[in-house]
C-alpha positions as CSV (number, residue, x, y, z in Angstrom):
1,M,-0.3,-0.2,-0.2
2,T,1.6,3.4,-0.8
3,R,1.5,5.9,2.1
4,L,1.6,9.3,1.8
5,T,4.2,11.5,3.6
6,G,4.4,15.3,3.4
7,L,7.6,16.5,3.3
8,L,9.1,20.2,4.9
9,G,12.7,21.5,4.1
10,G,14.0,24.9,5.7
11,S,17.4,25.6,7.5
12,F,15.3,24.9,10.7
13,N,17.8,27.4,12.2
14,P,16.5,26.4,15.2
15,A,13.5,24.1,14.5
16,H,10.6,26.1,16.6
17,G,7.0,25.6,17.7
18,G,5.2,27.1,14.5
19,H,6.5,24.2,12.5
20,R,5.0,21.5,14.3
21,R,1.5,22.8,14.3
22,V,2.1,24.7,10.7
23,T,2.6,20.1,10.0
24,R,0.4,18.5,12.4
25,F,-2.6,20.6,11.1
26,A,-1.3,19.3,7.6
27,I,-0.7,16.5,8.4
28,D,-4.4,16.0,9.4
29,A,-5.9,18.7,7.1
30,L,-4.1,16.4,3.9
31,Q,-5.2,12.7,5.7
32,L,-0.4,12.6,5.3
33,E,1.4,9.3,7.3
34,D,3.1,11.7,8.5
35,A,6.1,14.5,7.1
36,W,9.9,14.9,6.9
37,W,11.7,17.5,8.1
38,L,14.7,18.1,5.4
39,V,16.4,19.3,7.6
40,S,19.3,21.3,4.4
41,P,23.1,21.7,4.5
42,G,23.0,24.9,3.3
43,N,20.0,26.8,1.6
44,P,20.9,28.9,-1.7
45,L,18.6,31.5,-1.0
46,K,19.8,32.5,2.4
47,P,23.5,33.6,3.4
48,D,24.6,31.4,5.5
49,K,25.8,34.1,7.9
50,G,23.9,32.8,11.4
51,M,23.7,29.7,10.2
52,A,24.0,27.2,13.0
53,P,25.8,23.7,12.5
54,L,23.2,20.9,10.9
55,A,24.0,18.9,14.5
56,A,22.2,21.2,16.3
57,R,19.7,22.0,13.6
58,L,18.6,18.4,13.5
59,K,18.7,18.7,16.9
60,S,16.5,21.7,17.1
61,A,14.3,19.2,15.2
62,Q,14.1,16.6,16.8
63,I,13.0,18.5,20.7
64,Q,9.9,19.9,18.6
65,A,9.4,16.5,16.7
66,R,8.7,14.3,19.8
67,R,6.0,12.2,20.0
68,A,4.4,13.5,16.5
69,P,4.6,11.8,12.9
70,I,7.2,13.7,12.2
71,V,11.1,12.8,11.5
72,P,13.9,15.3,11.6
73,T,16.5,14.2,8.5
74,A,19.7,15.8,7.0
75,V,19.1,13.4,3.8
76,E,20.2,16.0,1.7
77,R,23.6,15.8,3.5
78,E,24.2,12.0,2.5
79,M,22.5,12.1,-1.4
80,G,24.8,15.3,-1.8
81,T,21.7,17.0,-2.9
82,R,21.2,20.9,-2.7
83,Y,18.8,22.2,-4.7
84,T,15.5,20.6,-4.1
85,V,14.5,19.6,-7.7
86,N,17.6,17.2,-7.3
87,T,17.0,16.5,-3.6
88,L,13.1,15.7,-4.3
89,A,14.2,13.4,-7.5
90,A,16.7,11.5,-5.1
91,L,14.1,11.2,-2.9
92,K,11.4,9.6,-5.1
93,R,14.4,7.3,-6.8
94,R,15.0,6.1,-3.4
95,Y,11.4,5.5,-1.6
96,P,9.2,4.8,-5.0
97,R,6.9,3.0,-2.4
98,R,5.5,6.8,-1.1
99,N,3.5,9.4,-2.5
100,F,5.1,12.9,-1.4
101,V,3.4,15.7,-0.6
102,W,5.8,19.1,-1.2
103,L,4.5,21.8,2.0
104,M,5.4,25.2,1.7
105,G,4.3,28.6,3.2
106,A,3.1,31.2,0.7
107,D,6.6,33.2,1.6
108,N,7.6,30.4,-0.8
109,L,5.2,30.6,-3.2
110,A,5.7,34.0,-3.9
111,Q,9.1,33.4,-4.2
112,F,8.7,30.3,-5.7
113,H,9.2,31.3,-9.6
114,L,13.6,31.8,-8.4
115,W,13.9,28.3,-6.7
116,K,15.5,26.7,-9.6
117,H,13.1,23.8,-12.8
118,W,10.2,25.0,-10.2
119,R,7.6,23.9,-13.0
120,Q,9.1,20.8,-12.5
121,I,9.3,20.2,-8.9
122,A,5.4,20.7,-9.8
123,R,6.0,18.1,-12.7
124,M,6.9,16.2,-10.2
125,M,4.5,15.9,-7.0
126,P,1.3,17.8,-5.5
127,I,1.8,21.2,-3.2
128,A,0.4,22.7,-0.5
129,V,0.5,25.8,-0.1
130,I,0.8,26.9,4.3
131,A,-1.1,30.4,5.2
132,R,1.6,32.9,6.5
133,P,0.7,36.5,7.3
134,G,1.9,39.0,5.8
135,Y,2.6,37.1,3.0
136,D,-1.3,35.7,0.4
137,S,-1.0,38.9,-1.4
138,L,1.9,38.6,-2.4
139,A,2.1,34.3,-3.2
140,M,-1.2,35.0,-4.3
141,T,-0.1,37.6,-7.8
142,S,4.0,36.1,-7.5
143,P,4.4,34.5,-11.6
144,A,4.3,30.8,-9.7
145,M,0.6,31.1,-8.9
146,A,-0.1,32.8,-12.5
147,W,2.2,29.7,-14.2
148,F,-0.3,27.2,-11.1
149,K,-3.9,28.9,-11.6
150,R,-4.7,26.2,-14.0
151,Y,-3.4,22.7,-11.4
152,R,-5.1,24.1,-8.2
153,M,-7.9,22.1,-6.4
154,S,-10.0,21.8,-3.5
155,L,-9.1,20.7,-0.3
156,G,-12.1,18.1,-1.1
157,T,-10.7,17.4,-4.1
158,F,-6.9,16.8,-2.4
159,R,-7.9,13.6,-0.6
160,N,-10.3,12.2,-3.5
161,G,-7.5,11.2,-5.6
162,G,-6.1,14.8,-6.3
163,N,-3.5,14.0,-4.0
164,R,-2.2,11.2,-6.9
165,S,-1.4,13.7,-10.3
166,A,0.5,16.9,-10.1
167,P,1.2,18.9,-11.1
168,A,-1.4,20.2,-8.2
169,L,-1.8,22.8,-5.7
170,V,-4.0,23.4,-2.9
171,F,-3.9,26.0,-0.1
172,L,-4.5,25.4,3.5
173,R,-5.7,27.9,5.7
174,F,-5.5,28.4,9.8
175,D,-5.6,30.1,12.9
176,P,-1.5,32.1,11.7
177,D,1.1,30.9,14.2
178,P,3.8,34.4,14.3
179,R,6.1,32.5,15.8
180,S,9.6,32.3,13.6
181,A,13.5,31.0,13.7
182,T,14.7,35.0,13.2
183,A,12.5,35.8,16.2
184,I,13.9,33.5,18.4
185,R,17.3,34.3,16.8
186,R,17.0,38.1,18.0
187,A,15.4,36.7,21.4
188,D,19.2,34.1,22.0
189,P,21.4,34.4,19.7
190,N,23.3,31.6,21.0
191,W,20.9,29.2,21.1
192,A,23.0,26.7,19.9
193,A,25.7,26.5,22.0
194,K,23.2,23.8,23.7
195,H,23.9,21.1,21.1
196,A,27.8,22.2,20.8
197,G,29.4,19.4,20.1
198,K,26.4,17.3,20.5
199,S,26.1,14.6,17.3
200,A,22.2,14.1,16.7
201,R,21.0,10.6,14.6
202,D,18.7,11.1,11.6
203,G,15.4,10.2,11.7
204,L,15.5,8.9,8.7
205,T,19.1,7.2,7.8
206,R,19.7,6.8,11.2
207,R,23.1,7.4,10.4
208,L,24.4,10.0,12.8
209,V,25.6,13.7,12.3
210,S,28.6,14.6,14.4
211,G,28.6,17.5,15.7
212,E,32.1,18.5,15.3
213,E,31.0,18.8,11.4
214,A,29.8,22.6,9.5
215,S,26.7,23.1,8.0
């Protein structure tokens, strides 16, 4: 039986309760078996300055994912992929018995047209866009949304088989969560120090991510 898994990518610098809340909401709304947090070794659209070591970010994700059907993983590091399009292609090859749904916030849809081969990503798997305060209007008027209009579907259609086709786009709306990693870093610039030198075992590959490695 094919399983349906959500994929949420990001730097998780650090992971926080907002990540957990929005992922749990998506799992319930889309009727997913689980969701994987793809803790990125490096985001091509974000500067490396201020980025905590990968092991610290993975640790923060594991803490937030406790007792939830969420699997934090640094599998991109193992696969050697840097861009989302390559990561998703590799995951589909590696896990052929799973169907995937790409989860992203409205802020990412607003700049999705800047991602490498974004149309190819859209053709790989359905995409669920989660509302995010301050970004909905930018997302709805973005170049990517203009392309997606013909592929947009309701949540009911998605649940009744739409999750097996791509391109497909579904919007999810719920009470906004104001928490952000940026605000957490401002309040606690040394948050990663509590994980300094500690290794983390990948929840998906079971490989050890050394706390001494740089991102």
